[in-house]
DRENMAR-966294 format. One line per field, with one value per residue (C-alpha): residue number from 1; residue in one letter; x, y, z. Coordinates in pm, whole numbers, plus 50000, padded with zeros to 5 digits. Layout:
<sites>
num	(NUM,...) .
residuo	(a,...) .
c1	(X,...) .
c2	(Y,...) .
c3	(Z,...) .
</sites>
This chain:
<sites>
num	(1,2,3,4,5,6,7,8,9,10,11,12,13,14,15,16,17,18,19,20,21,22,23,24,25,26,27,28,29,30,31,32,33,34,35,36,37,38,39,40,41,42,43,44,45,46,47,48,49,50,51,52,53,54,55,56,57,58,59,60,61,62,63,64,65,66,67,68,69,70,71,72,73,74,75,76,77,78,79,80,81,82,83,84,85,86,87,88,89,90,91,92,93,94,95,96,97,98,99,100,101,102,103,104,105,106,107,108,109,110,111,112,113,114,115,116,117,118,119,120,121,122,123,124,125,126,127,128,129,130,131,132,133,134,135,136,137,138,139,140,141,142,143,144,145,146,147,148,149,150,151,152,153,154,155,156,157,158,159,160,161,162,163,164,165,166,167,168,169,170,171,172,173,174,175,176,177,178,179,180,181,182,183,184,185,186,187,188,189,190,191,192,193,194,195,196,197,198,199,200,201,202,203,204,205,206,207,208,209,210,211,212,213,214,215,216,217,218,219,220,221,222,223,224,225,226,227,228,229,230,231,232,233,234,235,236,237,238,239,240,241,242,243,244,245,246,247,248,249,250,251,252,253,254,255,256,257) .
residuo	(m,r,s,f,s,i,r,s,t,l,a,g,a,a,a,l,t,t,v,t,t,g,a,f,v,v,p,a,a,a,a,d,a,r,t,e,g,s,a,f,a,r,c,a,a,v,a,g,d,l,a,t,h,l,a,d,q,a,s,a,q,h,r,a,a,v,v,a,r,k,q,h,a,a,h,v,a,r,a,e,r,a,a,r,e,r,a,a,k,e,a,a,a,k,a,a,k,a,a,k,a,k,a,a,r,e,s,a,t,a,h,a,s,r,s,a,a,a,g,r,a,a,l,g,g,w,v,v,p,v,a,g,s,i,g,t,p,y,r,a,t,s,g,l,w,s,s,g,y,h,t,g,v,d,f,v,a,s,t,g,t,p,v,h,a,a,g,a,g,t,v,v,e,a,g,w,g,g,s,y,g,n,n,i,v,i,r,h,a,d,g,m,y,t,q,y,g,h,l,s,s,l,g,v,s,v,g,q,t,v,s,a,g,q,q,i,g,l,s,g,a,t,g,n,v,t,g,p,h,l,h,f,e,a,r,t,t,p,s,y,g,s,d,v,d,p,l,g,y,l,r,s,k,g,v,r,i) .
c1	(65855,65845,66121,66181,66381,66549,66776,67093,67344,67697,67996,67781,67642,67290,67250,66965,67047,66830,66945,66738,66780,66551,66201,66316,66500,66762,66885,67264,67305,67197,67460,67725,67616,67654,68001,68106,67971,68161,68482,68426,68374,68697,68883,68736,68845,69196,69208,69095,69358,69624,69516,69525,69869,70001,69855,70015,70345,70332,70251,70540,70776,70657,70716,71061,71144,71033,71245,71544,71511,71493,71797,71990,71896,72003,72333,72399,72313,72550,72829,72782,72773,73090,73260,73162,73289,73620,73658,73581,73834,74100,74035,74052,74376,74529,74420,74563,74889,74914,74839,75100,75359,75280,75309,75642,75774,75664,75813,76143,76151,76080,76341,76601,76520,76551,76875,77031,76925,77048,77381,77433,77314,77562,77836,77696,77592,77277,77026,76760,76435,76238,76292,76140,76209,76197,75858,75783,76115,76201,76086,75845,75589,75212,74895,74857,75084,75011,75368,75343,75618,75700,75883,76025,76082,75844,75957,75719,75627,75314,75115,75279,75640,75877,76002,76336,76496,76745,76985,77010,76815,76521,76155,76002,75670,75467,75102,74860,75018,74728,74796,75095,74862,75037,75390,75711,75976,76324,76590,76949,77279,77376,77069,76882,76542,76394,76023,75834,75477,75161,75239,74981,75122,75346,75601,75760,75650,75765,76083,76201,76561,76610,76913,76992,76799,76557,76202,75976,75655,75491,75431,75075,74840,74707,74656,74658,74775,74686,74838,75061,75416,75659,75701,76050,76177,76499,76450,76650,76366,76091,75833,75695,75866,76226,76296,76624,76705,76642,76847,77135,77118,77128,77423,77607,77573,77729,77408,77433,77111) .
c2	(60081,59716,59475,59144,58852,58600,58314,58301,58028,58168,57939,57650,57824,57953,58304,58541,58893,59202,59518,59836,60096,60391,60263,59918,59637,59485,59138,59120,58849,59095,59349,59082,58988,59347,59365,59042,59164,59487,59298,59066,59364,59520,59189,59163,59518,59449,59127,59317,59583,59315,59135,59462,59540,59194,59224,59567,59431,59134,59366,59594,59297,59174,59515,59532,59186,59289,59605,59404,59153,59435,59606,59277,59212,59566,59521,59191,59349,59642,59403,59190,59499,59632,59294,59290,59644,59558,59248,59450,59717,59457,59282,59612,59703,59365,59397,59749,59634,59341,59565,59816,59542,59401,59744,59798,59463,59534,59882,59744,59477,59732,59969,59693,59595,59952,60006,59687,59762,60119,60000,59753,60002,60256,60008,59974,59613,59422,59333,59080,59242,59190,59076,58729,58359,58155,58004,57831,57774,57829,57555,57394,57201,57238,57283,57622,57779,57794,57693,57394,57523,57819,58083,58267,58238,58346,58540,58505,58861,59004,59268,59607,59488,59722,59585,59708,59708,59422,59632,59966,60004,60158,60074,59933,59815,59932,59835,59546,59225,58980,58677,58867,59137,59471,59419,59604,59508,59671,59658,59641,59750,59393,59356,59137,59213,59156,59132,59193,59058,59060,59405,59584,59923,60063,60332,60392,60457,60354,60531,60604,60524,60339,60247,59916,59889,60170,60100,60051,59924,59715,59342,59213,58948,59089,58867,58487,58407,58200,58447,58756,58722,58868,58681,58761,58670,58718,58732,58770,58982,59189,58926,58613,58290,58418,58333,58215,58100,58421,58317,58212,58551,58733,58522,58611,58973,58902,58867,58610,58415) .
c3	(13503,13426,13484,13303,13411,13168,13233,13022,12998,12988,12982,13087,13401,13459,13581,13616,13507,13483,13303,13327,13051,13065,13010,12889,13041,12791,12845,12906,12634,12363,12477,12464,12112,11995,12149,11982,11643,11675,11751,11457,11228,11351,11294,10947,10869,10996,10792,10483,10535,10579,10263,10069,10208,10116,09765,09721,09849,09610,09319,09409,09432,09092,08936,09094,08956,08605,08625,08751,08462,08208,08360,08356,07993,07898,08082,07902,07566,07632,07734,07422,07198,07359,07309,06941,06892,07060,06841,06527,06622,06695,06363,06175,06352,06264,05901,05878,06035,05792,05494,05609,05653,05307,05148,05324,05199,04844,04858,04990,04718,04445,04587,04601,04245,04122,04313,04182,03826,03851,03987,03706,03447,03577,03493,03140,03196,03117,03389,03477,03356,03679,04036,04058,04037,03717,03638,03307,03127,02763,02522,02769,02561,02598,02398,02566,02301,01928,01845,02078,02304,02525,02322,02623,02994,03270,03574,03868,03971,04132,03947,03975,04003,03810,03477,03339,02996,02997,02789,02613,02290,02107,02162,01842,01988,02289,02311,02288,02158,02144,02365,02509,02642,02692,02561,02472,02217,02223,01947,02078,01926,01835,01614,01864,02022,02367,02439,02766,02785,03002,03146,03360,03261,02986,03067,02726,02367,02021,01908,02263,02354,02681,02888,03057,03383,03298,03415,03113,03274,03546,03546,03533,03399,03069,02766,02777,03131,03437,03681,03705,03569,03315,02986,02853,02506,02308,01927,01609,01463,01625,01523,01689,01591,01581,01943,02095,02450,02655,02959,02735,02568,02902,03017,02697,02809,03147,03348,03627,03639) .
</sites>
């Protein structure tokens, strides 16, 4: 067996070391180098594992953040949709309530008109033909009318308001009257006639006998009009151009207007 001697410098100090391994003698410095390489490899492996772990953790955090943003966006969308649905329901409820209130008011007005007319008719008296304020008066001048003036009086009344015969009589006209639209003309016992124009609906026919206060149609805006109303005339004949003051005629019959 041979033995070798080498001089190694470790930590700045010289030392002579001899290692015998089987048939060879291995310098101690080479063994130390292998140990250091093995340790470095283990450190590198640990570092690699740590880097992989950190990368996986970062990826997981990113995925969690994406999921959280999507969940937040979905929550916001659901909240906004719910708010819109609530607003729509509230608006619909308000509209329904307003429509119901309007219908109730119109029904009450129509009922009051019918009751008042029926009460006056029961006493044999004449009545105002429709519930409504006075609009365009008799003899108002304008180029709107072929005669140059208004041949009757207008009662402001929304479409569908009940129209009553001002007094008892016989229907001599019920149908389309040109610029008057749907109209009715009634002959009374004193030889006078009353006319009701721009009706949306007719409730009587020619030859029919009516009583004072009886409903004969519904007000409207047919014919030559700018809005719904009842055009009321008093005439000495059934024809256009024989008009007299309609309110004066009603007052002569005891109607307070």
